[in-house]
Steps between C-alpha positions, in 0.01 A plus 500: 500500500652153505439471129658838418808457724532123522793483268719713711325568833226330686339785706318385809213728622533365857640705794846321465658568178754234388726471195455194299852519361778756484495735192761452236764761459361606175170564664634732775422814305151391388299626801354791316408295192328237712296757691391672185382168360295437823353850474386447142338170609294700757680405821441710802746741650551270802585209270738725302678605817525134620641387166760785506600402855535137416716583196733718716525225763590251226774740370641524857490137547693442171764757600543325840525165336762620256696672771497179704615300209790733432596488864500126491703481191754744655530270806553197288768681304678604813487138632627361171807740492571425862506126431737560197726720729508232770576216260790699339649600830464151630686327226831602647398389844423149372838479331670415827851371519562160657787290617547167346742212527692440187768272369759729333682401189710704254575542137709728283521668166714242305271216624212582275313777331573864575147582510234415756167348421338831536722640232731715722876472478637308791725675734616507858198539734263276298359165601282210364180403677181316458268777382207330651654525844700822454362736220736653261629845613492398859800608720670194666693630796820293578711561808766679280296642208158566351427306173221532251299212374528507126571136395383144546597148412378139514731414791373806690135415431549131598695583807746229422781638716272523804366152460844356457671689783223553754535331832191622682139525391517875458815475293339239276211732435721808451503693172810542296655842408778495241720794556690648190867588510732638237756224531516149631772617748253745651232233517720249665639761752154605600369141533790396721453787726117465550266227605318299244160575667413846628196719584447751225281814513281529199351835410244476207482768236260782579602509866491858638854472650797273480864484385587657167475272206844428345 
């Protein structure tokens, strides 16, 4: 019996029947063929019934294993999509606004290029920042207006104005924000009416809520 069925099944004649290995899917429908081969070899009726029962048990085991695998895959897929959803929804939460001390300078249209470093045409409501500290597209909230960070400059990045005018440690470490005006008169009027250093609220791009971008 072992020589006849050893390639696919190892039938044990003891009281406790055990399956050597699960049957492949393509072998699920081979119970009748195997039993016929055993019959031609002269196996007894008891052995034929035992072989048939073992084949049926193997088929059930394979079905259970496939069902368990499908269930595990479905659970993994649900977990994967849940993680993706949480990451996408948390992106706005991490983009939180902050308040930062800044040295405010000003520049105007006739002073240089009419276009910002990002390629946008400069207009009222724009400002220059250090993009490493304030990302482009961020909203910079002043006491009297909301500006959008679209430009930069060497004096802004080096914080030259803060290092020259700062009197305290916090002022010396302050960032520089260069606010754009249409004319020099507007820039001078605003600078005379406001302090050189002020706390600004910075709302990074992608934030769920905030002032409307000019």
